[in-house]
C-alpha atoms as an extended CHARMM CRD file, in Angstrom:
* protein
*
       111  EXT
         1         1  UNK       CA              8.2370000000        1.0400000000       -2.2090000000  PROA      1               0.0000000000
         2         2  UNK       CA             11.0690000000       -1.1780000000       -1.7150000000  PROA      2               0.0000000000
         3         3  UNK       CA              9.4560000000       -2.6500000000        1.3540000000  PROA      3               0.0000000000
         4         4  UNK       CA              6.0930000000       -3.4410000000        0.0510000000  PROA      4               0.0000000000
         5         5  UNK       CA              6.8670000000       -7.1050000000       -0.6540000000  PROA      5               0.0000000000
         6         6  UNK       CA              7.8360000000       -7.5470000000        2.9520000000  PROA      6               0.0000000000
         7         7  UNK       CA              5.0250000000       -5.7040000000        4.7150000000  PROA      7               0.0000000000
         8         8  UNK       CA              1.9150000000       -6.5350000000        2.5660000000  PROA      8               0.0000000000
         9         9  UNK       CA              1.6020000000      -10.2400000000        3.5920000000  PROA      9               0.0000000000
        10        10  UNK       CA              2.0730000000       -9.3270000000        7.1010000000  PROA      10              0.0000000000
        11        11  UNK       CA             -0.5790000000       -6.5160000000        7.0380000000  PROA      11              0.0000000000
        12        12  UNK       CA             -3.1660000000       -8.9110000000        5.3040000000  PROA      12              0.0000000000
        13        13  UNK       CA             -2.6040000000      -11.3720000000        7.9040000000  PROA      13              0.0000000000
        14        14  UNK       CA             -3.0340000000       -8.8480000000       10.6840000000  PROA      14              0.0000000000
        15        15  UNK       CA             -6.0990000000       -7.4120000000        9.0900000000  PROA      15              0.0000000000
        16        16  UNK       CA             -7.5670000000      -10.8450000000        9.2730000000  PROA      16              0.0000000000
        17        17  UNK       CA             -6.6680000000      -11.3850000000       12.8800000000  PROA      17              0.0000000000
        18        18  UNK       CA             -9.4620000000      -12.5270000000       15.3080000000  PROA      18              0.0000000000
        19        19  UNK       CA             -8.5740000000       -9.7650000000       17.7290000000  PROA      19              0.0000000000
        20        20  UNK       CA            -10.7640000000       -6.9000000000       16.4920000000  PROA      20              0.0000000000
        21        21  UNK       CA             -8.3050000000       -4.0740000000       17.6770000000  PROA      21              0.0000000000
        22        22  UNK       CA             -5.5040000000       -5.7420000000       15.7520000000  PROA      22              0.0000000000
        23        23  UNK       CA             -7.8180000000       -6.3130000000       12.7130000000  PROA      23              0.0000000000
        24        24  UNK       CA             -8.9400000000       -2.6470000000       12.7020000000  PROA      24              0.0000000000
        25        25  UNK       CA             -5.5720000000       -1.3600000000       12.8860000000  PROA      25              0.0000000000
        26        26  UNK       CA             -4.3140000000       -3.9300000000       10.3280000000  PROA      26              0.0000000000
        27        27  UNK       CA             -6.9240000000       -2.7430000000        7.8100000000  PROA      27              0.0000000000
        28        28  UNK       CA             -5.9400000000        0.9240000000        8.4150000000  PROA      28              0.0000000000
        29        29  UNK       CA             -2.2230000000        0.1160000000        7.8480000000  PROA      29              0.0000000000
        30        30  UNK       CA             -3.2440000000       -1.9890000000        4.7530000000  PROA      30              0.0000000000
        31        31  UNK       CA             -5.1710000000        0.8680000000        3.3210000000  PROA      31              0.0000000000
        32        32  UNK       CA             -2.5190000000        3.3250000000        3.9200000000  PROA      32              0.0000000000
        33        33  UNK       CA              0.0270000000        1.1450000000        2.2390000000  PROA      33              0.0000000000
        34        34  UNK       CA             -2.2100000000        0.6960000000       -0.8560000000  PROA      34              0.0000000000
        35        35  UNK       CA             -2.6110000000        4.2880000000       -1.1510000000  PROA      35              0.0000000000
        36        36  UNK       CA              0.8500000000        5.4160000000       -0.2870000000  PROA      36              0.0000000000
        37        37  UNK       CA              2.9680000000        3.2290000000       -2.4410000000  PROA      37              0.0000000000
        38        38  UNK       CA              3.1040000000        2.8540000000       -6.2120000000  PROA      38              0.0000000000
        39        39  UNK       CA              0.4040000000        1.0860000000       -7.9680000000  PROA      39              0.0000000000
        40        40  UNK       CA              2.5320000000       -1.3340000000       -9.8690000000  PROA      40              0.0000000000
        41        41  UNK       CA              4.4690000000       -2.3310000000       -6.8700000000  PROA      41              0.0000000000
        42        42  UNK       CA              1.2550000000       -2.8250000000       -4.8030000000  PROA      42              0.0000000000
        43        43  UNK       CA             -0.1360000000       -4.8500000000       -7.5650000000  PROA      43              0.0000000000
        44        44  UNK       CA              2.7910000000       -7.0530000000       -7.9930000000  PROA      44              0.0000000000
        45        45  UNK       CA              3.0760000000       -7.6750000000       -4.3030000000  PROA      45              0.0000000000
        46        46  UNK       CA             -0.5460000000       -8.7090000000       -4.0700000000  PROA      46              0.0000000000
        47        47  UNK       CA              0.0760000000      -10.9700000000       -7.1070000000  PROA      47              0.0000000000
        48        48  UNK       CA              2.9050000000      -12.6930000000       -5.3730000000  PROA      48              0.0000000000
        49        49  UNK       CA              0.7050000000      -13.7710000000       -2.3520000000  PROA      49              0.0000000000
        50        50  UNK       CA             -2.1440000000      -14.9780000000       -4.5480000000  PROA      50              0.0000000000
        51        51  UNK       CA             -1.9940000000      -18.4750000000       -2.8610000000  PROA      51              0.0000000000
        52        52  UNK       CA             -4.0340000000      -17.4610000000        0.2800000000  PROA      52              0.0000000000
        53        53  UNK       CA             -6.0720000000      -20.1990000000        1.5590000000  PROA      53              0.0000000000
        54        54  UNK       CA             -8.0550000000      -18.8060000000        4.5050000000  PROA      54              0.0000000000
        55        55  UNK       CA            -11.3320000000      -17.0150000000        3.8390000000  PROA      55              0.0000000000
        56        56  UNK       CA            -10.6870000000      -14.1080000000        6.2390000000  PROA      56              0.0000000000
        57        57  UNK       CA             -7.3750000000      -13.4460000000        4.5550000000  PROA      57              0.0000000000
        58        58  UNK       CA             -9.0240000000      -13.8870000000        1.1290000000  PROA      58              0.0000000000
        59        59  UNK       CA            -11.3640000000      -11.0700000000        2.1310000000  PROA      59              0.0000000000
        60        60  UNK       CA             -8.5820000000       -8.7170000000        3.0530000000  PROA      60              0.0000000000
        61        61  UNK       CA             -6.6660000000       -9.7540000000        0.0060000000  PROA      61              0.0000000000
        62        62  UNK       CA             -9.6400000000       -8.7710000000       -2.1120000000  PROA      62              0.0000000000
        63        63  UNK       CA             -9.9990000000       -5.6390000000       -0.0110000000  PROA      63              0.0000000000
        64        64  UNK       CA             -6.5550000000       -4.5650000000       -0.8190000000  PROA      64              0.0000000000
        65        65  UNK       CA             -7.1230000000       -4.9210000000       -4.6130000000  PROA      65              0.0000000000
        66        66  UNK       CA            -10.1270000000       -2.5250000000       -4.0140000000  PROA      66              0.0000000000
        67        67  UNK       CA             -8.0630000000       -0.0950000000       -2.4390000000  PROA      67              0.0000000000
        68        68  UNK       CA             -5.6640000000       -0.2130000000       -5.2640000000  PROA      68              0.0000000000
        69        69  UNK       CA             -8.6540000000        0.2750000000       -7.7230000000  PROA      69              0.0000000000
        70        70  UNK       CA             -9.7680000000        3.2750000000       -5.4140000000  PROA      70              0.0000000000
        71        71  UNK       CA             -6.4090000000        4.7800000000       -5.7160000000  PROA      71              0.0000000000
        72        72  UNK       CA             -6.2630000000        4.2730000000       -9.4280000000  PROA      72              0.0000000000
        73        73  UNK       CA             -9.6070000000        6.0090000000       -9.9230000000  PROA      73              0.0000000000
        74        74  UNK       CA            -10.1270000000        7.3990000000      -13.2740000000  PROA      74              0.0000000000
        75        75  UNK       CA             -6.6410000000        6.3590000000      -14.3340000000  PROA      75              0.0000000000
        76        76  UNK       CA             -7.6420000000        2.6640000000      -14.2330000000  PROA      76              0.0000000000
        77        77  UNK       CA             -8.0400000000        2.4260000000      -17.9600000000  PROA      77              0.0000000000
        78        78  UNK       CA             -4.5000000000        3.4700000000      -18.5080000000  PROA      78              0.0000000000
        79        79  UNK       CA             -3.0700000000        1.0030000000      -15.8290000000  PROA      79              0.0000000000
        80        80  UNK       CA             -0.7110000000       -1.1990000000      -17.6470000000  PROA      80              0.0000000000
        81        81  UNK       CA             -1.9760000000       -4.3340000000      -15.7070000000  PROA      81              0.0000000000
        82        82  UNK       CA             -5.7510000000       -3.6080000000      -15.9840000000  PROA      82              0.0000000000
        83        83  UNK       CA             -6.4340000000       -7.0260000000      -17.6850000000  PROA      83              0.0000000000
        84        84  UNK       CA             -4.6530000000       -8.8970000000      -15.0520000000  PROA      84              0.0000000000
        85        85  UNK       CA             -6.3950000000       -6.7860000000      -12.2640000000  PROA      85              0.0000000000
        86        86  UNK       CA             -9.8580000000       -7.7340000000      -13.8630000000  PROA      86              0.0000000000
        87        87  UNK       CA             -8.9420000000      -11.4150000000      -13.9950000000  PROA      87              0.0000000000
        88        88  UNK       CA             -7.8760000000      -11.5180000000      -10.4090000000  PROA      88              0.0000000000
        89        89  UNK       CA            -11.0390000000       -9.7700000000       -9.2290000000  PROA      89              0.0000000000
        90        90  UNK       CA            -13.1650000000      -11.9770000000      -11.4420000000  PROA      90              0.0000000000
        91        91  UNK       CA            -11.3740000000      -15.0150000000       -9.8760000000  PROA      91              0.0000000000
        92        92  UNK       CA            -12.5750000000      -13.7310000000       -6.4920000000  PROA      92              0.0000000000
        93        93  UNK       CA            -16.0970000000      -14.1710000000       -7.8220000000  PROA      93              0.0000000000
        94        94  UNK       CA            -15.6770000000      -17.8720000000       -7.9890000000  PROA      94              0.0000000000
        95        95  UNK       CA            -14.8180000000      -18.2480000000       -4.2530000000  PROA      95              0.0000000000
        96        96  UNK       CA            -17.0470000000      -20.2320000000       -1.9280000000  PROA      96              0.0000000000
        97        97  UNK       CA            -17.3520000000      -17.6010000000        0.7550000000  PROA      97              0.0000000000
        98        98  UNK       CA            -19.8810000000      -14.9560000000        0.1930000000  PROA      98              0.0000000000
        99        99  UNK       CA            -17.9190000000      -12.3590000000        1.8550000000  PROA      99              0.0000000000
       100       100  UNK       CA            -15.1060000000      -12.8300000000       -0.5920000000  PROA      100             0.0000000000
       101       101  UNK       CA            -17.4830000000      -12.6040000000       -3.4430000000  PROA      101             0.0000000000
       102       102  UNK       CA            -19.0810000000       -9.4530000000       -2.0600000000  PROA      102             0.0000000000
       103       103  UNK       CA            -15.7810000000       -7.8110000000       -1.6280000000  PROA      103             0.0000000000
       104       104  UNK       CA            -14.7080000000       -8.7720000000       -5.2750000000  PROA      104             0.0000000000
       105       105  UNK       CA            -18.1490000000       -7.2410000000       -6.3830000000  PROA      105             0.0000000000
       106       106  UNK       CA            -17.3640000000       -3.7790000000       -5.0300000000  PROA      106             0.0000000000
       107       107  UNK       CA            -14.1270000000       -3.8650000000       -6.8090000000  PROA      107             0.0000000000
       108       108  UNK       CA            -15.7090000000       -4.7590000000      -10.2060000000  PROA      108             0.0000000000
       109       109  UNK       CA            -18.2290000000       -2.1540000000       -9.6750000000  PROA      109             0.0000000000
       110       110  UNK       CA            -15.6210000000        0.4480000000       -8.9740000000  PROA      110             0.0000000000
       111       111  UNK       CA            -13.8840000000       -0.4780000000      -12.1730000000  PROA      111             0.0000000000
């Protein structure tokens, strides 16, 4: 958990790489990180990198939130940062790129 802040931005960048092999492995590592670390630590780390500009990285950023929601599962209603999580996912719905909006829709439907 202590290194989530260091690894998360790098994994999002690798998951959005143009090389498909690197991107696939980056997605796997990002999903593993989201499922293995504490929910609040992943959430705060994702919040810290909210200024992502490139659409491929925004897609992976939204995907990481979706992985967090998946990990929370039925405990999502008791997550102390639920209102902030819903706001972030809702903000992704205002993005120009359809892929970002579709990724955010999956997160909202999961909630």
